[in-house]
Z-matrix of the N, CA and C atoms (Angstrom, degrees):
N
C 1 1.462
C 2 1.500 1 107.88
N 3 1.313 2 116.10 1 130.08
C 4 1.460 3 120.01 2 177.54
C 5 1.514 4 110.07 3 -100.30
N 6 1.301 5 115.73 4 153.36
C 7 1.451 6 121.61 5 -179.94
C 8 1.537 7 108.61 6 -103.16
N 9 1.265 8 116.01 7 63.56
C 10 1.475 9 120.87 8 -179.12
C 11 1.517 10 110.32 9 -96.85
N 12 1.293 11 113.67 10 -140.28
C 13 1.478 12 120.25 11 -178.97
C 14 1.492 13 111.27 12 -65.92
N 15 1.307 14 116.05 13 149.98
C 16 1.457 15 121.53 14 176.47
C 17 1.531 16 107.23 15 -73.69
N 18 1.351 17 116.85 16 128.63
C 19 1.451 18 118.41 17 -179.10
C 20 1.514 19 111.74 18 -65.44
N 21 1.329 20 115.91 19 149.99
C 22 1.455 21 120.38 20 178.68
C 23 1.523 22 110.65 21 -65.43
N 24 1.282 23 115.26 22 152.79
C 25 1.470 24 121.50 23 178.41
C 26 1.545 25 108.50 24 -61.66
N 27 1.287 26 116.36 25 142.43
C 28 1.459 27 121.33 26 176.33
C 29 1.534 28 109.58 27 -93.99
N 30 1.311 29 117.21 28 0.51
C 31 1.475 30 120.20 29 -179.70
C 32 1.530 31 108.28 30 -75.07
N 33 1.306 32 117.18 31 149.94
C 34 1.464 33 120.87 32 175.89
C 35 1.522 34 110.17 33 -58.61
N 36 1.317 35 116.81 34 148.76
C 37 1.459 36 123.00 35 -179.01
C 38 1.531 37 111.13 36 -57.96
N 39 1.324 38 118.00 37 -34.60
C 40 1.461 39 121.58 38 179.71
C 41 1.541 40 109.52 39 -59.62
N 42 1.326 41 115.89 40 -40.21
C 43 1.464 42 121.00 41 -179.32
C 44 1.528 43 109.26 42 -64.82
N 45 1.324 44 116.69 43 -43.33
C 46 1.444 45 119.63 44 -179.98
C 47 1.540 46 111.77 45 -61.48
N 48 1.361 47 115.75 46 -40.75
C 49 1.466 48 118.18 47 177.87
C 50 1.500 49 111.35 48 -65.21
N 51 1.331 50 118.68 49 -42.28
C 52 1.442 51 120.97 50 178.21
C 53 1.524 52 111.45 51 -61.65
N 54 1.318 53 114.80 52 -40.86
C 55 1.490 54 120.37 53 -179.22
C 56 1.511 55 108.55 54 -64.48
N 57 1.307 56 120.03 55 -44.16
C 58 1.469 57 122.58 56 179.94
C 59 1.510 58 110.37 57 -63.92
N 60 1.340 59 118.20 58 -39.18
C 61 1.455 60 121.19 59 -179.62
C 62 1.527 61 110.87 60 -64.37
N 63 1.311 62 117.76 61 -33.63
C 64 1.475 63 119.98 62 -179.50
C 65 1.506 64 111.30 63 -61.08
N 66 1.311 65 117.93 64 -31.98
C 67 1.443 66 121.02 65 -176.98
C 68 1.529 67 113.01 66 -90.75
N 69 1.283 68 117.51 67 -8.09
C 70 1.498 69 119.40 68 177.30
C 71 1.511 70 111.75 69 -105.90
N 72 1.326 71 119.12 70 -13.11
C 73 1.469 72 121.76 71 178.50
C 74 1.528 73 109.41 72 -80.27
N 75 1.303 74 113.36 73 147.93
C 76 1.443 75 121.48 74 177.18
C 77 1.508 76 111.71 75 -64.53
N 78 1.310 77 118.31 76 133.74
C 79 1.449 78 123.48 77 172.25
C 80 1.532 79 108.62 78 -111.77
N 81 1.270 80 115.65 79 148.95
C 82 1.492 81 120.20 80 172.39
C 83 1.505 82 107.55 81 -101.99
N 84 1.348 83 115.57 82 129.93
C 85 1.434 84 121.95 83 179.45
C 86 1.540 85 107.66 84 -127.34
N 87 1.332 86 115.93 85 133.07
C 88 1.472 87 121.49 86 178.79
C 89 1.505 88 108.42 87 -107.20
N 90 1.332 89 115.99 88 122.66
C 91 1.443 90 122.41 89 179.57
C 92 1.526 91 108.52 90 -117.25
N 93 1.334 92 116.49 91 117.28
C 94 1.455 93 121.69 92 179.54
C 95 1.532 94 108.44 93 -89.15
N 96 1.331 95 116.84 94 128.48
C 97 1.458 96 121.86 95 -177.28
C 98 1.505 97 110.82 96 -129.79
N 99 1.319 98 115.50 97 155.99
C 100 1.460 99 122.34 98 168.21
C 101 1.531 100 104.69 99 -140.74
N 102 1.305 101 117.15 100 -161.52
C 103 1.467 102 119.79 101 -176.57
C 104 1.510 103 113.58 102 -95.26
N 105 1.321 104 118.11 103 12.34
C 106 1.464 105 121.89 104 -175.26
C 107 1.503 106 113.44 105 -94.14
N 108 1.322 107 117.36 106 164.07
C 109 1.471 108 123.36 107 -178.95
C 110 1.532 109 113.55 108 -66.10
N 111 1.349 110 118.05 109 -30.67
C 112 1.469 111 119.76 110 -179.54
C 113 1.527 112 111.13 111 -72.91
N 114 1.313 113 116.47 112 -30.73
C 115 1.455 114 120.91 113 173.77
C 116 1.497 115 109.74 114 -66.12
N 117 1.338 116 116.00 115 -39.26
C 118 1.455 117 121.07 116 178.99
C 119 1.520 118 110.78 117 -64.06
N 120 1.326 119 116.98 118 -39.33
C 121 1.462 120 120.80 119 176.86
C 122 1.515 121 110.67 120 -61.91
N 123 1.317 122 117.20 121 -41.41
C 124 1.456 123 121.79 122 -179.61
C 125 1.543 124 109.69 123 -65.18
N 126 1.328 125 117.92 124 -41.29
C 127 1.456 126 122.84 125 177.59
C 128 1.537 127 110.40 126 -62.01
N 129 1.302 128 116.93 127 -49.07
C 130 1.458 129 121.46 128 178.17
C 131 1.519 130 112.38 129 -61.14
N 132 1.327 131 116.34 130 -42.69
C 133 1.468 132 120.71 131 179.68
C 134 1.534 133 109.64 132 -62.80
N 135 1.346 134 115.99 133 -44.71
C 136 1.476 135 119.75 134 -178.91
C 137 1.518 136 110.91 135 -59.97
N 138 1.330 137 117.22 136 -43.33
C 139 1.460 138 119.62 137 -179.05
C 140 1.519 139 111.98 138 -67.45
N 141 1.301 140 116.29 139 -35.84
C 142 1.463 141 120.73 140 -178.29
C 143 1.511 142 114.43 141 -79.46
N 144 1.323 143 117.41 142 -37.57
C 145 1.455 144 120.53 143 -169.88
C 146 1.553 145 116.53 144 -116.56
N 147 1.319 146 118.09 145 -12.74
C 148 1.478 147 117.81 146 -170.04
C 149 1.515 148 114.14 147 -126.36
N 150 1.317 149 117.23 148 -43.95
C 151 1.460 150 121.46 149 -171.89
C 152 1.500 151 110.56 150 -81.33
N 153 1.370 152 116.06 151 140.74
C 154 1.466 153 121.77 152 174.76
C 155 1.535 154 108.05 153 -119.48
N 156 1.334 155 117.92 154 162.61
C 157 1.446 156 119.90 155 -178.57
C 158 1.539 157 116.07 156 -59.72
N 159 1.313 158 118.03 157 -22.66
C 160 1.470 159 119.56 158 -179.91
C 161 1.527 160 112.21 159 -85.92
N 162 1.320 161 118.19 160 -7.78
C 163 1.458 162 122.07 161 -177.97
C 164 1.532 163 110.99 162 -77.86
N 165 1.317 164 114.79 163 163.53
C 166 1.448 165 123.32 164 169.61
C 167 1.518 166 107.48 165 -116.04
N 168 1.321 167 115.72 166 121.62
C 169 1.459 168 121.23 167 -175.68
C 170 1.527 169 108.41 168 -104.53
N 171 1.327 170 115.90 169 116.49
C 172 1.454 171 121.71 170 174.42
C 173 1.524 172 107.67 171 -96.31
N 174 1.335 173 115.71 172 117.19
C 175 1.451 174 122.39 173 -179.44
C 176 1.533 175 108.23 174 -101.07
N 177 1.319 176 116.37 175 117.86
C 178 1.472 177 122.21 176 -175.21
C 179 1.503 178 111.55 177 -111.42
N 180 1.315 179 115.87 178 129.75
C 181 1.451 180 121.27 179 170.53
C 182 1.513 181 107.92 180 -124.04
N 183 1.335 182 116.52 181 132.02
C 184 1.446 183 122.10 182 -178.96
C 185 1.532 184 109.15 183 -106.35
N 186 1.325 185 115.66 184 117.30
C 187 1.458 186 120.47 185 175.13
C 188 1.534 187 110.06 186 -76.06
N 189 1.309 188 117.53 187 136.49
C 190 1.443 189 119.31 188 -177.82
C 191 1.532 190 111.80 189 -77.71
N 192 1.346 191 116.80 190 89.55
C 193 1.446 192 120.96 191 177.79
C 194 1.533 193 108.03 192 -129.97
N 195 1.310 194 117.30 193 140.89
C 196 1.463 195 119.29 194 -178.26
C 197 1.537 196 114.70 195 -74.31
N 198 1.321 197 117.55 196 -11.86
C 199 1.481 198 120.03 197 -173.57
C 200 1.519 199 111.72 198 -70.67
N 201 1.339 200 118.69 199 -30.17
C 202 1.465 201 122.47 200 178.39
C 203 1.517 202 113.55 201 71.90
N 204 1.318 203 118.94 202 13.00
C 205 1.467 204 120.95 203 178.59
C 206 1.496 205 111.71 204 -78.90
N 207 1.310 206 114.62 205 -175.29
C 208 1.440 207 120.96 206 -178.93
C 209 1.515 208 110.84 207 -115.73
N 210 1.306 209 116.63 208 137.06
C 211 1.445 210 120.80 209 173.06
C 212 1.501 211 106.07 210 -108.45
N 213 1.335 212 119.16 211 108.71
C 214 1.466 213 118.67 212 179.57
C 215 1.513 214 109.77 213 -68.84
N 216 1.317 215 115.81 214 135.54
C 217 1.461 216 120.58 215 -178.50
C 218 1.506 217 108.25 216 -142.99
N 219 1.319 218 116.47 217 105.21
C 220 1.454 219 119.00 218 -179.91
C 221 1.535 220 111.12 219 -94.05
N 222 1.322 221 117.38 220 -13.34
C 223 1.449 222 119.91 221 175.87
C 224 1.521 223 106.72 222 -148.71
N 225 1.320 224 116.70 223 164.73
C 226 1.468 225 118.02 224 -176.77
C 227 1.536 226 113.28 225 -71.31
N 228 1.310 227 117.33 226 -6.58
C 229 1.461 228 119.74 227 -178.87
C 230 1.514 229 112.41 228 -110.92
N 231 1.345 230 118.03 229 5.48
C 232 1.466 231 119.24 230 179.66
C 233 1.516 232 109.53 231 -115.27
N 234 1.310 233 115.88 232 165.30
C 235 1.434 234 120.87 233 176.78
C 236 1.497 235 109.77 234 142.73
N 237 1.339 236 116.67 235 166.84
C 238 1.440 237 120.58 236 -174.72
C 239 1.531 238 113.27 237 -98.15
N 240 1.310 239 118.69 238 -6.35
C 241 1.445 240 120.38 239 -176.38
C 242 1.519 241 110.27 240 -109.10
N 243 1.322 242 117.15 241 38.82
C 244 1.480 243 121.50 242 -173.80
C 245 1.515 244 113.66 243 -64.53
N 246 1.348 245 118.14 244 -14.79
C 247 1.441 246 119.12 245 -178.29
C 248 1.538 247 111.89 246 -85.18
N 249 1.295 248 119.53 247 -9.38
C 250 1.455 249 123.12 248 -177.94
C 251 1.524 250 110.70 249 -81.49
N 252 1.341 251 118.31 250 129.73
C 253 1.487 252 119.97 251 178.19
C 254 1.517 253 112.08 252 -60.49
N 255 1.352 254 116.90 253 -35.73
C 256 1.471 255 119.77 254 178.94
C 257 1.508 256 110.27 255 -67.95
N 258 1.338 257 116.92 256 -39.44
C 259 1.474 258 120.03 257 176.96
C 260 1.484 259 110.89 258 -63.18
N 261 1.360 260 118.49 259 -42.90
C 262 1.451 261 121.74 260 179.07
C 263 1.516 262 110.71 261 -63.65
N 264 1.337 263 116.79 262 -41.40
C 265 1.477 264 118.96 263 177.80
C 266 1.521 265 111.35 264 -64.33
N 267 1.315 266 115.82 265 -35.15
C 268 1.477 267 121.06 266 177.31
C 269 1.525 268 110.97 267 -66.59
N 270 1.332 269 116.90 268 -38.60
C 271 1.462 270 119.61 269 175.68
C 272 1.516 271 111.62 270 -59.55
N 273 1.332 272 115.85 271 -44.17
C 274 1.464 273 120.05 272 178.88
C 275 1.524 274 109.86 273 -64.75
N 276 1.316 275 118.03 274 -42.44
C 277 1.464 276 122.71 275 175.82
C 278 1.528 277 110.96 276 -57.71
N 279 1.332 278 117.40 277 -47.66
C 280 1.451 279 121.08 278 -179.85
C 281 1.532 280 111.54 279 -61.56
N 282 1.340 281 116.97 280 -43.29
C 283 1.476 282 119.02 281 -179.47
C 284 1.528 283 109.93 282 -59.95
N 285 1.333 284 117.05 283 -42.23
C 286 1.471 285 121.18 284 179.40
C 287 1.522 286 111.38 285 -66.71
N 288 1.338 287 117.02 286 -45.26
C 289 1.467 288 120.97 287 -178.70
C 290 1.527 289 111.56 288 -66.01
N 291 1.336 290 117.11 289 -40.01
C 292 1.456 291 120.30 290 179.59
C 293 1.516 292 111.53 291 -63.43
N 294 1.327 293 115.99 292 -41.96
C 295 1.456 294 120.20 293 178.60
C 296 1.527 295 110.82 294 -64.38
N 297 1.321 296 116.57 295 -46.40
C 298 1.466 297 120.16 296 179.03
C 299 1.535 298 111.81 297 -63.45
N 300 1.310 299 117.86 298 -40.87
C 301 1.453 300 120.48 299 -179.34
C 302 1.523 301 109.91 300 -64.31
N 303 1.318 302 116.62 301 -39.36
C 304 1.449 303 120.16 302 178.99
C 305 1.536 304 110.01 303 -70.00
N 306 1.332 305 118.09 304 -44.74
C 307 1.449 306 121.75 305 -177.02
C 308 1.545 307 111.38 306 -67.78
N 309 1.309 308 116.64 307 -40.08
C 310 1.481 309 119.73 308 -174.47
C 311 1.527 310 113.20 309 -86.21
N 312 1.352 311 116.32 310 -49.81
C 313 1.456 312 120.92 311 -173.09
C 314 1.506 313 114.04 312 -108.75
N 315 1.325 314 117.15 313 -3.90
C 316 1.489 315 121.39 314 -178.60
C 317 1.517 316 111.55 315 53.39
N 318 1.323 317 116.37 316 40.38
C 319 1.466 318 121.46 317 -176.03
C 320 1.536 319 109.62 318 -109.56
N 321 1.324 320 113.26 319 148.91
C 322 1.464 321 120.17 320 177.45
C 323 1.523 322 108.62 321 -81.39
N 324 1.328 323 115.95 322 130.76
C 325 1.470 324 121.02 323 -175.65
C 326 1.539 325 109.86 324 -115.99
N 327 1.338 326 114.11 325 135.07
C 328 1.451 327 122.08 326 176.60
C 329 1.529 328 107.75 327 -116.08
N 330 1.341 329 118.95 328 109.67
C 331 1.476 330 119.81 329 179.61
C 332 1.526 331 110.34 330 -78.55
N 333 1.302 332 116.17 331 139.73
C 334 1.462 333 123.24 332 177.31
C 335 1.541 334 108.67 333 -132.07
N 336 1.312 335 115.39 334 129.32
C 337 1.464 336 120.36 335 174.58
C 338 1.521 337 107.20 336 -121.22
N 339 1.318 338 114.60 337 130.00
C 340 1.460 339 121.01 338 178.00
C 341 1.531 340 106.32 339 -130.39
N 342 1.307 341 116.53 340 165.48
C 343 1.447 342 118.59 341 172.27
C 344 1.506 343 109.02 342 -130.83
N 345 1.338 344 114.53 343 152.92
C 346 1.445 345 119.81 344 -175.90
C 347 1.518 346 111.78 345 129.80
N 348 1.270 347 117.51 346 -155.91
C 349 1.476 348 123.12 347 177.96
C 350 1.523 349 109.75 348 -75.13
N 351 1.299 350 118.37 349 122.47
C 352 1.469 351 122.68 350 -173.24
C 353 1.524 352 111.71 351 -56.33
N 354 1.298 353 117.88 352 -50.90
C 355 1.483 354 120.80 353 -177.43
C 356 1.518 355 112.42 354 -59.61
N 357 1.337 356 114.84 355 -45.91
C 358 1.462 357 119.29 356 -178.78
C 359 1.554 358 111.07 357 -65.26
N 360 1.326 359 116.59 358 -42.08
C 361 1.474 360 120.29 359 179.54
C 362 1.528 361 111.95 360 -66.36
N 363 1.320 362 117.66 361 -39.06
C 364 1.460 363 120.86 362 178.34
C 365 1.517 364 109.68 363 -63.90
N 366 1.303 365 118.08 364 -44.76
C 367 1.481 366 122.21 365 178.48
C 368 1.528 367 111.03 366 -64.72
N 369 1.345 368 116.33 367 -38.31
C 370 1.477 369 119.66 368 179.29
C 371 1.526 370 110.44 369 -64.66
N 372 1.351 371 117.45 370 -42.56
C 373 1.454 372 120.98 371 178.61
C 374 1.538 373 110.19 372 -66.81
N 375 1.297 374 116.47 373 -37.65
C 376 1.478 375 119.40 374 177.72
C 377 1.508 376 110.42 375 -63.35
N 378 1.330 377 117.84 376 -40.45
C 379 1.463 378 120.64 377 178.04
C 380 1.535 379 110.49 378 -67.09
N 381 1.306 380 117.13 379 -36.51
C 382 1.485 381 120.10 380 -178.99
C 383 1.526 382 111.54 381 -73.41
N 384 1.320 383 117.83 382 -46.73
C 385 1.471 384 121.72 383 -175.18
C 386 1.524 385 114.25 384 -81.75
N 387 1.332 386 117.31 385 -27.45
C 388 1.453 387 123.57 386 -174.18
C 389 1.536 388 112.02 387 52.06
N 390 1.327 389 116.96 388 56.29
C 391 1.463 390 119.01 389 179.10
C 392 1.509 391 111.95 390 -72.44
N 393 1.357 392 115.53 391 167.17
C 394 1.467 393 118.32 392 175.74
C 395 1.514 394 110.47 393 -71.07
N 396 1.347 395 116.84 394 -22.74
C 397 1.454 396 120.58 395 177.93
C 398 1.515 397 109.97 396 -164.08
N 399 1.317 398 115.47 397 155.87
C 400 1.466 399 122.53 398 168.87
C 401 1.537 400 103.99 399 -109.16
N 402 1.337 401 116.47 400 129.44
C 403 1.450 402 121.20 401 179.75
C 404 1.526 403 107.02 402 -114.82
N 405 1.330 404 115.35 403 132.78
C 406 1.461 405 119.71 404 178.63
C 407 1.496 406 110.19 405 -153.27
N 408 1.328 407 115.13 406 158.25
C 409 1.442 408 121.66 407 176.71
C 410 1.520 409 109.79 408 -90.06
N 411 1.308 410 113.94 409 169.15
C 412 1.481 411 120.25 410 179.02
C 413 1.522 412 107.85 411 -131.03
N 414 1.331 413 115.68 412 141.04
C 415 1.460 414 119.00 413 176.99
C 416 1.525 415 112.16 414 -79.44
N 417 1.301 416 116.81 415 -11.53
C 418 1.451 417 120.32 416 178.23
C 419 1.529 418 113.57 417 77.86
N 420 1.325 419 116.35 418 27.85
C 421 1.435 420 119.85 419 177.13
C 422 1.519 421 109.82 420 -67.91
N 423 1.294 422 117.32 421 146.72
C 424 1.436 423 120.80 422 175.67
C 425 1.513 424 109.01 423 -71.06
N 426 1.326 425 116.62 424 172.27
C 427 1.445 426 122.81 425 -177.55
C 428 1.545 427 110.72 426 -59.25
N 429 1.327 428 117.10 427 -46.24
C 430 1.460 429 119.57 428 -176.57
C 431 1.537 430 110.27 429 -64.99
N 432 1.307 431 117.67 430 -47.23
C 433 1.471 432 120.18 431 -179.17
C 434 1.516 433 110.70 432 -64.06
N 435 1.303 434 118.66 433 -41.78
C 436 1.478 435 119.83 434 -179.48
C 437 1.514 436 111.13 435 -64.55
N 438 1.337 437 117.40 436 -34.00
C 439 1.460 438 120.33 437 178.70
C 440 1.531 439 111.75 438 -76.15
N 441 1.325 440 117.83 439 -34.10
C 442 1.427 441 121.42 440 -178.97
C 443 1.536 442 113.23 441 -75.56
N 444 1.354 443 116.85 442 -48.90
C 445 1.466 444 119.27 443 -175.85
C 446 1.515 445 112.06 444 -99.69
N 447 1.300 446 117.36 445 -6.15
C 448 1.466 447 119.94 446 179.20
C 449 1.500 448 111.94 447 88.16
N 450 1.305 449 116.89 448 146.66
C 451 1.442 450 122.60 449 -179.65
C 452 1.516 451 107.73 450 -148.02
N 453 1.320 452 115.39 451 124.21
C 454 1.464 453 119.94 452 177.26
C 455 1.530 454 110.30 453 -62.60
N 456 1.310 455 115.71 454 -38.35
C 457 1.476 456 120.62 455 179.55
C 458 1.541 457 110.27 456 -62.08
N 459 1.343 458 115.14 457 -45.95
C 460 1.458 459 119.85 458 179.70
C 461 1.510 460 111.19 459 -62.04
N 462 1.336 461 117.08 460 -42.98
C 463 1.481 462 121.88 461 179.50
C 464 1.551 463 109.25 462 -62.33
N 465 1.311 464 116.14 463 -48.21
C 466 1.459 465 119.92 464 -177.10
C 467 1.533 466 112.47 465 -64.67
N 468 1.331 467 116.11 466 -33.83
C 469 1.447 468 120.73 467 177.74
C 470 1.553 469 110.99 468 -57.67
N 471 1.306 470 116.12 469 -35.77
C 472 1.454 471 120.60 470 -177.05
C 473 1.531 472 114.63 471 -95.32
N 474 1.343 473 117.55 472 -19.87
C 475 1.468 474 118.94 473 -170.75
C 476 1.513 475 114.96 474 -122.11
N 477 1.319 476 119.97 475 -8.13
C 478 1.450 477 121.84 476 -175.85
C 479 1.520 478 110.48 477 -72.98
N 480 1.315 479 116.58 478 137.35
C 481 1.464 480 121.66 479 -175.93
C 482 1.529 481 113.82 480 -90.56
N 483 1.333 482 116.83 481 -2.27
C 484 1.476 483 121.05 482 179.09
C 485 1.534 484 108.46 483 -129.08
N 486 1.332 485 117.57 484 168.13
C 487 1.483 486 118.38 485 179.75
C 488 1.519 487 111.70 486 -57.35
N 489 1.303 488 115.82 487 144.54
C 490 1.440 489 123.53 488 -176.81
C 491 1.529 490 108.99 489 -121.41
N 492 1.358 491 114.85 490 127.46
C 493 1.475 492 120.24 491 176.03
C 494 1.506 493 106.07 492 -109.80
N 495 1.311 494 116.98 493 121.69
C 496 1.478 495 122.37 494 179.40
C 497 1.511 496 108.51 495 -112.88
N 498 1.314 497 115.49 496 119.17
C 499 1.460 498 121.54 497 178.96
C 500 1.521 499 106.32 498 -89.40
N 501 1.335 500 118.69 499 117.25
C 502 1.451 501 121.14 500 -175.38
C 503 1.539 502 112.55 501 -69.53
N 504 1.323 503 117.78 502 155.16
C 505 1.449 504 121.45 503 -174.50
C 506 1.536 505 112.96 504 -65.73
N 507 1.295 506 117.59 505 -25.44
C 508 1.475 507 118.98 506 -177.82
C 509 1.506 508 113.54 507 -96.35
N 510 1.345 509 116.86 508 9.19
C 511 1.457 510 120.78 509 179.52
C 512 1.513 511 110.27 510 -70.45
N 513 1.342 512 115.67 511 132.66
C 514 1.467 513 120.39 512 177.96
C 515 1.501 514 109.55 513 -109.47
N 516 1.323 515 118.06 514 126.83
C 517 1.447 516 121.93 515 179.23
C 518 1.513 517 112.61 516 -77.29
N 519 1.304 518 116.24 517 -37.43
C 520 1.468 519 121.02 518 -177.66
C 521 1.520 520 110.34 519 -74.25
N 522 1.330 521 114.53 520 147.70
C 523 1.457 522 120.18 521 172.68
C 524 1.521 523 107.81 522 -69.41
N 525 1.325 524 119.16 523 147.31
C 526 1.454 525 121.54 524 176.83
C 527 1.517 526 110.48 525 -55.38
N 528 1.297 527 117.26 526 134.54
C 529 1.461 528 122.46 527 -178.28
C 530 1.517 529 110.06 528 -65.69
N 531 1.352 530 113.72 529 139.19
C 532 1.452 531 119.32 530 175.28
C 533 1.509 532 111.55 531 -98.13
N 534 1.350 533 114.31 532 10.55
C 535 1.477 534 121.60 533 -178.96
C 536 1.534 535 108.46 534 -65.13
N 537 1.318 536 116.62 535 129.24
C 538 1.470 537 119.99 536 -176.36
C 539 1.509 538 113.68 537 -88.55
N 540 1.347 539 117.35 538 -11.86
C 541 1.452 540 120.23 539 178.81
C 542 1.476 541 113.24 540 87.66
N 543 1.337 542 120.37 541 3.94
C 544 1.443 543 121.42 542 -177.65
C 545 1.527 544 113.46 543 -67.80
N 546 1.312 545 117.96 544 -28.80
C 547 1.465 546 119.76 545 -177.52
C 548 1.517 547 113.09 546 -96.58
N 549 1.353 548 118.28 547 7.50
C 550 1.465 549 121.17 548 179.17
C 551 1.516 550 109.02 549 -74.94
N 552 1.315 551 113.42 550 142.81
C 553 1.470 552 118.33 551 175.93
C 554 1.520 553 109.22 552 -74.58
N 555 1.287 554 117.00 553 139.18
C 556 1.441 555 119.30 554 -178.98
C 557 1.526 556 108.65 555 -96.70
N 558 1.366 557 112.80 556 151.96
C 559 1.405 558 121.93 557 170.52
C 560 1.394 559 121.20 558 86.20
């Protein structure tokens, strides 16, 4: 066997055209975020491994309110709950995430803020948007804790109508360091 040129595909040309079109068409991706470190890992993972510049990234944050209503938010600086400290913190979070998503992945971001039960709201947005996937982090609660105190990830696993990507809490984005420690200061 020689290691020369890569042989041409034996697939029909129509297949090749369809395949190329799949990667140039816009995809909708829903990313559920909160203010925790595992949500941040999911965001970073999505930008590095999943999102492309032609995609549209919908970033959803669910405010914990029992009313279950909707807060329309077309930008990170608009909305009707501007007096809430959590809402204000979410606006700051969205501004930072939108800038990073644009700088890193060159992707268009649509911020969404909802209130109510996180799992139910994530599934409702997934049903409405019909994204190619919902991406979210996990706190890594055990089965008993997630059942007792509730888990948005657990709820979405059972009720989401589209594929769900869960980034585990112990996932490391960076490659393991090859640093040998020889230049570290001792003591």
